[in-house]
C-alpha positions as CSV (number, residue, x, y, z in Angstrom):
1,M,8.0,215.2,35.5
2,K,7.5,211.6,36.4
3,S,8.6,210.7,39.9
4,T,11.0,207.7,40.3
5,R,10.6,207.4,44.1
6,G,8.3,204.5,43.8
7,N,10.9,202.6,41.8
8,I,13.6,202.6,44.6
9,S,14.3,199.1,45.7
10,P,14.6,198.0,49.4
11,D,18.4,197.6,48.9
12,G,18.6,201.2,47.6
13,V,16.7,202.5,50.7
14,M,19.2,200.6,52.9
15,K,22.3,201.9,51.1
16,D,20.9,205.5,51.4
17,T,20.2,205.1,55.1
18,M,23.7,203.6,55.7
19,K,25.3,206.5,53.9
20,R,23.4,209.0,56.0
21,I,24.5,207.2,59.2
22,T,28.1,207.2,58.1
23,V,28.1,210.9,57.4
24,F,26.4,211.5,60.8
25,T,29.0,209.4,62.6
26,T,31.9,211.2,60.9
27,V,30.5,214.6,61.9
28,I,30.0,213.5,65.5
29,S,33.6,212.1,65.6
30,L,35.0,215.3,64.3
31,L,33.1,217.3,66.8
32,F,34.4,215.1,69.6
33,L,38.0,215.6,68.5
34,V,37.5,219.3,68.4
35,S,36.0,219.3,71.9
36,S,38.6,216.9,73.3
37,P,42.0,218.0,72.0
38,I,45.2,216.1,72.8
39,Q,46.8,217.4,76.0
40,A,50.5,217.9,75.6
41,K,53.3,219.6,77.4
42,R,56.1,221.4,75.6
43,A,59.7,221.3,76.7
44,D,61.0,224.1,79.0
45,F,64.8,223.5,78.6
46,A,65.1,223.2,74.8
47,G,67.5,225.9,73.6
48,K,68.9,226.2,77.1
49,W,70.0,222.9,78.4
50,Y,70.1,221.2,75.1
51,S,69.7,222.2,71.4
52,S,66.4,223.3,70.1
53,S,67.4,222.1,66.6
54,P,66.3,218.5,66.0
55,D,69.2,217.8,63.7
56,L,71.9,219.2,66.0
57,L,70.3,217.4,69.0
58,R,70.1,214.1,67.2
59,N,73.7,214.4,66.0
60,E,75.0,215.2,69.5
61,L,73.1,212.2,70.9
62,R,74.4,210.0,68.1
63,R,78.0,210.9,69.0
64,Y,77.5,210.0,72.7
65,F,75.8,206.7,71.9
66,N,78.6,205.7,69.4
67,A,81.2,206.5,72.0
68,A,79.5,204.3,74.6
69,G,80.5,201.2,72.6
70,D,79.1,197.8,73.6
71,I,77.4,197.5,77.0
72,K,77.9,194.2,78.7
73,L,75.5,193.2,81.5
74,T,75.7,190.0,83.5
75,G,72.0,189.2,84.1
76,K,68.7,190.9,83.2
77,A,68.5,194.6,83.7
78,L,65.2,195.8,85.3
79,G,66.1,199.4,85.8
80,F,68.8,202.1,85.5
81,I,70.3,205.2,87.2
82,V,70.5,208.1,84.8
83,P,71.9,211.7,85.3
84,H,69.9,214.8,84.5
85,A,72.2,217.7,83.8
86,G,72.6,219.5,80.5
87,V,73.1,217.2,77.6
88,G,76.6,218.6,77.0
89,A,77.6,218.0,80.6
90,S,76.1,214.5,81.4
91,G,74.9,213.2,78.0
92,S,78.1,211.2,77.4
93,V,77.4,209.4,80.7
94,A,73.7,209.0,80.2
95,A,74.2,207.3,76.9
96,Y,75.6,204.2,78.6
97,A,72.4,203.5,80.5
98,Y,70.2,204.4,77.6
99,K,72.1,202.2,75.2
100,A,71.7,199.2,77.6
101,A,68.0,200.1,78.2
102,A,67.3,200.2,74.5
103,S,68.6,196.7,74.0
104,L,65.7,195.5,76.1
105,R,63.2,196.9,73.6
106,P,60.7,197.9,76.4
107,R,57.1,198.9,75.5
108,T,57.0,201.3,78.5
109,V,59.6,203.4,80.2
110,I,58.8,204.3,83.8
111,L,60.8,207.4,84.8
112,I,61.0,208.3,88.5
113,G,62.2,211.8,89.1
114,F,61.6,214.5,91.7
115,T,61.0,218.2,92.1
116,H,64.0,220.5,92.5
117,R,61.9,223.6,92.9
118,K,58.5,222.6,94.4
119,S,57.2,220.7,97.4
120,F,54.0,218.7,97.7
121,P,52.9,215.5,99.5
122,G,53.4,212.1,97.9
123,A,54.2,211.9,94.2
124,S,52.6,213.2,91.0
125,V,52.0,211.3,87.7
126,F,52.1,213.0,84.4
127,V,48.6,212.6,82.9
128,E,48.9,214.6,79.7
129,D,48.9,212.7,76.4
130,K,52.3,213.8,75.1
131,F,55.6,215.4,76.1
132,I,57.0,217.5,73.2
133,T,60.7,218.2,72.6
134,P,62.6,219.2,69.5
135,L,62.6,215.5,68.5
136,G,58.8,215.4,68.5
137,G,56.1,214.2,70.9
138,I,56.5,211.1,73.0
139,S,53.2,209.4,74.1
140,T,52.4,208.5,77.7
141,D,51.2,205.0,78.6
142,S,47.8,206.3,79.6
143,E,46.5,202.8,80.7
144,F,49.4,202.3,83.2
145,T,49.2,205.9,84.3
146,Q,45.5,205.4,85.2
147,K,46.4,202.3,87.2
148,L,48.8,204.3,89.2
149,M,46.3,207.0,89.8
150,T,44.0,204.5,91.6
151,H,46.7,204.5,94.4
152,S,45.3,207.9,95.5
153,D,47.1,207.7,98.8
154,V,50.4,207.9,96.9
155,F,49.8,209.6,93.6
156,T,48.2,212.9,92.6
157,D,47.7,214.9,89.4
158,Y,49.9,218.0,90.1
159,P,51.0,219.4,86.7
160,A,53.3,222.0,88.2
161,A,55.6,219.2,89.3
162,F,56.7,218.8,85.6
163,D,57.2,222.5,84.8
164,S,60.9,223.3,84.4
165,E,61.9,220.1,86.0
166,N,65.2,218.8,84.7
167,S,65.1,215.5,86.6
168,I,62.2,214.6,84.2
169,E,62.7,216.6,81.0
170,M,66.4,215.9,80.5
171,Q,65.5,212.2,80.1
172,I,62.9,212.7,77.4
173,P,65.2,213.3,74.4
174,F,67.3,210.2,75.3
175,I,64.2,208.1,75.5
176,Q,63.0,209.4,72.1
177,Y,66.4,208.8,70.5
178,S,67.1,205.4,71.9
179,M,63.6,203.9,72.3
180,P,61.4,205.7,69.7
181,D,58.5,203.3,69.9
182,A,58.3,203.3,73.7
183,R,55.7,205.1,75.8
184,V,56.5,206.8,79.1
185,V,55.1,206.9,82.6
186,L,56.5,210.0,84.3
187,I,56.6,210.2,88.1
188,A,57.8,213.2,90.2
189,L,58.3,212.7,93.9
190,G,57.3,215.7,96.0
191,E,58.5,214.3,99.4
192,R,61.9,212.7,99.4
193,T,61.3,210.6,102.6
194,F,62.0,206.9,102.7
195,E,58.4,206.2,103.4
196,N,57.2,208.1,100.3
197,A,59.8,206.3,98.1
198,K,58.7,202.9,99.5
199,S,55.0,203.7,98.9
200,V,55.8,204.7,95.3
201,A,57.7,201.4,94.9
202,E,55.0,199.3,96.3
203,A,52.4,200.8,94.0
204,L,54.6,200.3,91.0
205,Y,55.3,196.7,92.0
206,N,51.6,195.9,92.5
207,E,50.9,197.1,88.9
208,L,54.0,195.6,87.3
209,K,53.7,192.0,88.7
210,G,53.4,189.7,85.7
211,E,54.6,192.4,83.2
212,D,57.9,192.1,81.4
213,S,58.0,194.8,78.7
214,Y,59.1,197.7,80.8
215,V,62.2,199.4,82.2
216,I,62.5,201.7,85.2
217,L,64.7,204.8,85.3
218,G,65.8,206.6,88.4
219,S,67.0,210.2,87.8
220,T,69.8,211.7,89.9
221,D,73.1,213.5,89.8
222,M,75.8,212.7,92.4
223,S,78.0,215.1,94.3
224,H,77.4,218.9,93.8
225,Y,79.9,221.7,93.5
226,M,83.0,220.0,94.9
227,S,86.5,220.3,93.7
228,Y,87.4,217.7,91.0
229,N,89.4,215.4,93.5
230,Q,86.8,215.8,96.2
231,A,84.0,214.8,93.9
232,N,85.9,211.7,92.7
233,G,86.5,210.6,96.3
234,I,82.9,211.2,97.5
235,D,81.3,209.7,94.5
236,A,83.5,206.6,94.7
237,A,82.2,206.1,98.3
238,T,78.6,206.6,97.1
239,I,79.1,204.0,94.4
240,N,80.4,201.5,97.1
241,I,77.2,202.1,99.0
242,L,75.0,201.6,95.9
243,E,76.8,198.3,95.2
244,K,75.6,196.9,98.5
245,F,72.1,197.0,97.0
246,D,70.4,198.1,100.2
247,P,67.9,200.9,99.6
248,Y,67.3,201.4,103.4
249,F,71.1,201.7,104.1
250,L,71.6,204.0,101.0
251,Y,68.8,206.3,102.1
252,N,70.1,206.5,105.7
253,Q,73.6,207.3,104.6
254,S,72.3,210.2,102.6
255,Q,70.6,212.0,105.5
256,G,72.0,215.5,106.1
257,K,74.3,215.2,103.0
258,R,71.9,214.8,100.1
259,H,74.0,217.0,97.8
260,E,77.1,215.1,98.7
261,L,75.7,211.7,97.7
262,L,72.6,211.9,95.4
263,C,70.3,214.8,94.9
264,G,67.6,212.4,93.7
265,I,67.9,210.1,96.7
266,G,64.1,209.6,96.8
267,A,63.9,208.7,93.2
268,I,66.8,206.3,93.3
269,T,65.4,204.7,96.5
270,A,62.0,204.2,94.9
271,A,63.6,202.8,91.7
272,M,65.9,200.4,93.7
273,I,63.1,199.1,95.9
274,T,60.8,198.5,92.9
275,C,63.6,196.7,91.0
276,E,64.4,194.7,94.2
277,K,60.8,193.6,94.5
278,M,60.9,192.5,90.8
279,G,63.9,190.3,91.5
280,A,67.0,192.6,91.0
281,N,69.8,191.7,93.3
282,E,72.9,193.6,92.0
283,V,73.9,197.1,90.9
284,Q,76.3,197.1,87.9
285,I,78.2,200.4,87.2
286,L,78.2,201.3,83.5
287,K,79.9,204.8,83.6
288,Y,81.0,207.4,86.0
289,A,82.3,210.9,85.2
290,N,81.9,214.4,86.5
291,S,81.5,217.7,84.8
292,G,85.3,218.2,85.1
293,D,85.7,215.3,82.8
294,T,83.0,216.3,80.3
295,T,83.4,220.1,80.2
296,G,87.0,220.6,81.3
297,T,86.2,222.9,84.2
298,K,87.4,221.3,87.4
299,D,87.2,223.8,90.2
300,S,83.4,223.2,91.0
301,V,82.0,220.0,89.5
302,V,78.9,217.8,89.6
303,G,79.1,214.0,89.4
304,Y,77.2,211.8,87.0
305,L,76.5,208.1,87.0
306,S,75.0,205.4,84.7
307,A,74.2,202.1,86.4
308,A,71.9,199.2,86.1
309,F,69.7,197.3,88.6
310,V,70.2,193.7,87.5
311,K,68.6,190.4,88.3
312,K,71.6,188.1,88.3
313,E,70.8,184.4,88.3
314,E,73.3,182.4,90.2
315,K,73.1,178.7,89.4
316,T,75.1,176.6,91.7
317,M,74.0,173.4,90.0
318,L,74.7,171.1,92.8
319,L,72.6,168.5,91.0
320,N,72.2,167.7,87.4
321,S,68.8,167.0,85.7
322,E,68.9,163.3,86.4
323,S,69.7,163.7,90.1
324,R,66.8,166.1,90.4
325,K,64.4,163.7,88.7
326,T,65.6,160.9,91.0
327,L,65.0,163.0,94.2
328,L,61.5,164.0,93.0
329,K,60.6,160.4,92.3
330,I,61.9,159.4,95.7
331,A,59.8,162.1,97.3
332,R,56.5,161.1,95.5
333,D,57.0,157.3,95.9
334,S,57.9,157.7,99.6
335,I,54.7,159.7,100.3
336,N,52.5,157.3,98.3
337,N,54.1,154.2,100.0
338,Y,53.7,155.7,103.5
339,L,50.0,156.7,102.9
340,E,49.3,153.1,101.6
341,T,51.3,151.1,104.2
342,G,52.3,153.4,107.1
343,T,56.0,152.4,106.6
344,R,59.0,154.0,105.1
345,M,60.1,152.4,101.9
346,D,63.7,151.2,101.4
347,V,65.6,153.4,98.9
348,E,68.9,152.8,97.2
349,T,70.9,154.9,94.7
350,T,74.2,154.7,92.9
351,D,74.3,158.5,92.5
352,E,77.3,159.6,94.6
353,V,76.1,163.2,94.8
354,L,72.8,162.0,96.3
355,K,74.8,160.0,98.9
356,S,76.4,163.3,100.1
357,D,75.3,164.7,103.5
358,M,73.1,167.8,102.7
359,G,70.2,169.6,104.3
360,A,66.9,169.8,102.4
361,F,63.3,170.9,102.6
362,V,60.4,169.3,100.8
363,T,57.4,171.6,100.0
364,L,54.0,170.5,98.9
365,H,51.5,172.6,96.9
366,E,47.9,171.8,96.1
367,H,46.3,173.8,93.3
368,G,49.0,176.4,93.9
369,N,48.4,176.7,97.7
370,L,50.9,175.6,100.3
371,R,50.0,172.1,101.6
372,G,53.0,171.3,103.8
373,C,56.7,172.1,104.2
374,I,59.3,170.5,106.5
375,G,63.1,170.1,106.2
376,H,66.4,169.9,107.9
377,M,68.6,173.0,107.8
378,A,71.8,171.1,108.5
379,A,72.9,167.8,107.0
380,T,71.8,164.8,109.1
381,G,72.6,162.1,106.6
382,P,72.6,161.3,102.9
383,L,70.6,163.7,100.8
384,Y,68.4,161.0,99.2
385,L,67.3,159.7,102.6
386,T,66.7,163.2,103.9
387,V,64.4,163.9,101.0
388,R,62.5,160.6,101.6
389,D,62.0,161.4,105.3
390,M,61.2,165.1,104.8
391,A,58.6,164.3,102.0
392,I,56.7,162.1,104.4
393,A,57.0,164.7,107.2
394,A,55.7,167.4,104.9
395,A,52.7,165.2,104.0
396,V,51.6,164.1,107.5
397,E,53.6,166.0,110.2
398,D,53.2,169.7,109.3
399,H,51.0,170.8,112.2
400,R,49.7,173.7,110.2
401,F,47.7,171.4,108.0
402,R,45.7,168.2,108.2
403,P,47.6,165.1,106.9
404,V,47.6,164.6,103.2
405,T,45.4,161.8,101.9
406,L,46.2,159.3,99.1
407,R,43.3,160.7,97.1
408,E,44.9,164.2,97.1
409,M,48.2,163.0,95.7
410,D,47.2,163.6,92.0
411,D,46.7,167.3,92.9
412,I,49.9,167.6,94.8
413,D,53.0,169.3,93.3
414,I,56.3,168.5,95.0
415,E,59.2,171.0,95.3
416,I,62.6,170.2,96.8
417,S,65.1,172.8,98.2
418,V,68.7,171.4,98.6
419,L,70.6,173.7,101.0
420,T,74.1,174.8,101.2
421,P,75.7,174.9,104.7
422,M,74.6,177.8,106.9
423,E,76.9,180.7,107.4
424,K,76.7,183.0,110.5
425,I,76.9,186.7,109.6
426,S,77.3,189.9,111.5
427,D,76.4,192.3,108.7
428,Y,72.7,192.0,107.6
429,N,73.5,194.1,104.5
430,I,74.9,190.8,103.0
431,I,71.4,189.3,102.8
432,E,70.1,189.3,99.2
433,P,66.3,188.6,99.0
434,G,65.6,185.9,96.5
435,K,69.2,184.5,96.8
436,H,69.6,183.9,100.5
437,G,67.5,181.9,102.9
438,V,67.8,183.1,106.4
439,M,67.6,181.6,109.9
440,V,67.4,183.9,113.0
441,R,67.9,182.6,116.5
442,R,67.4,184.3,119.9
443,G,67.7,182.0,122.9
444,M,65.4,179.1,122.4
445,R,63.4,180.8,119.6
446,S,64.3,180.5,116.0
447,G,62.7,180.8,112.6
448,V,63.7,180.2,109.0
449,Y,62.6,181.4,105.5
450,L,63.7,179.7,102.3
451,P,65.1,182.0,99.6
452,Q,61.9,181.6,97.4
453,V,59.8,183.2,100.1
454,A,61.1,186.7,99.1
455,T,60.5,185.9,95.4
456,E,57.0,184.6,96.0
457,T,55.9,187.5,98.2
458,G,57.8,190.3,96.5
459,W,59.3,191.4,99.8
460,D,62.4,193.5,100.1
461,R,65.0,192.8,102.7
462,E,63.3,194.8,105.4
463,E,59.9,193.2,104.9
464,F,61.5,189.7,104.6
465,M,63.5,190.1,107.8
466,N,60.7,191.8,109.8
467,S,58.3,189.0,109.0
468,L,60.9,186.3,109.8
469,C,61.6,187.8,113.2
470,A,58.1,188.7,114.3
471,Q,55.9,186.1,112.5
472,K,58.2,183.1,112.2
473,A,60.5,183.3,115.2
474,G,58.3,185.3,117.6
475,I,61.1,187.7,118.5
476,P,61.2,191.5,118.3
477,V,60.5,192.7,114.7
478,D,63.8,194.7,114.6
479,A,66.0,192.1,116.3
480,W,67.9,191.6,113.0
481,K,68.8,195.3,113.0
482,T,69.6,195.8,116.6
483,G,71.9,192.7,116.9
484,D,69.5,191.1,119.3
485,C,69.5,187.8,117.4
486,E,72.0,185.5,115.6
487,I,71.6,185.5,111.8
488,Y,72.5,182.6,109.5
489,I,72.3,182.6,105.7
490,F,72.3,179.9,103.1
491,T,71.4,179.4,99.5
492,A,69.2,176.7,98.0
493,E,68.9,174.9,94.8
494,V,65.2,174.8,94.2
495,F,63.4,172.5,91.7
496,G,60.0,170.9,91.4
497,E,57.9,168.5,89.4
498,K,56.6,171.3,87.3
499,D,60.1,172.0,86.1
500,H,60.4,168.4,84.8
501,E,57.0,167.9,83.2
C-alpha cells in the first residue's frame, strides 16, 4: 500500500497538532474539576424550621411578600435588620425588609449573623462555594470573601460556625426568593463584644469604600419568652433606642439584658456601624410583630423586626444655584486679586440672600489634598463679604500651610460651607456624623469639625468626637462623653467649583 504521509501539507500538520492540543487541554480540565469539586453546605433546618418542599416554601414566601405591600423609604437604604425565627413565625415580618432590599438590585448581599451555640474569637466567614436549600444553591461572593480573609486579626475560617445556625440559614431562602441573582457573603460573630463588632465593621467599610452594588443585613430577634404585653412594651423601648442611631448607646443598653433587647446585639451593632460609616444616618422601621401576632400563642412570645439603615439626604437649600456660583466667583476673584495686588477687592451684590449675616468656611484643595481652610462659625457680617475675607485667609493665613501662590491657582479647587447658627446641646446622641458639624469648648480651648469631615474620613460618632476633642481642641479624648466640655452643633450647606463645572 502506498503511503500518503508525504503528501500532508503544512496546514494539515498544524490542524492535527491543534486537535491534539485541544483534546489534551479538555482532559486536563476534566481532571482538574474532578480533583477540585465545588464546596457546598446543605441546609440544616429544611423540613424543621421551614418546608423542605421547594413549591411549598416558594408559595409561603410569595404570600408573605404579597402581604407586605409597597415599601416606602425616604432616602437610600444601605442595610436592614432581619429576624431569624422559623419562616412561619417571623417570615411575614422578614418579607418587609427583603422586599425593600430586593428593590435595590444588589449584586452582593452581606449577611452578619452570630453563633447561638458555639463560641470562638473574632468572626468567621463562610468560604464554601455554595449554600444549598430546597430552593437550590446560592453562590458566595468569593472575591469579596477573600478580601475579608486578609483581615486575619478579625476573620477566620471556622466552618462549624455555620452548622445549625439559624441566624444565618434562616435568611438564605429569603435572599434566594427575593434576590435570585445576588451572591452572598456570610459572616458569623463568635464574640458579641462591642470591640469585635466594631472591628468587623471597620474591615467591611475598608473593603466596601467605592462600592455601591451591595446591601448589608443584620440578623436578630427581639425580646424572648415574655408575655405578649410585656414583649410589646420592651420591644417598643428597644425600637426607640434603635431610632437614635447610636450603635455605642445601643450596645451599652443591651448589657446584662441581651435577650430582653436583641439576641443578635453584636450582629446589629456591626451592621449599624458599617452602614453609619457608609453614610447612613437614620433607622426606619418597616414592620414589628411578635410570635403572638403571627402564631396566635401569646403566653410566651418572641419579638421580630424589619428595619432599614437609611442615608437620608437633608437639603436645606439656603442658596440657589446662581447664589452658589456667585459666591464661588467672589472667592476665586478675591484670592487672585489679593495675590496680585495685596489688597481686598470691592464686592457688590444685589442678591438679598447673600447680604444676610451668616457664618461660612472656605476650603481649598490642590490635587485633592487640603491646601487651606478658614472660616467664621458665627455670623460677623454679610455672607458675600465673609466669603471674600475667608477665601483670602484660607489662601494666605492658614498657619498649617505656606501661602498659596498665584501660579498654583489653576490647580486649586474652592469649596464653601455656609453654616446655620450653632446650637448648644446636652445630649451627644443628637449628633449625626455627616449631617452635623460640631464645636467643643473647654475653658479657653476649642475645636471645630465641619460635617464633611465625618463623610471624608468614614468616622462614626465616637471616632469623630474623640478626634475633635483630642486632636483639634487638645482636651481629654472623652470630654464629650463625661460632660467635661460644651458641645455645639450646626449644619452646613457645602458646595464647590467641581459641582458647577
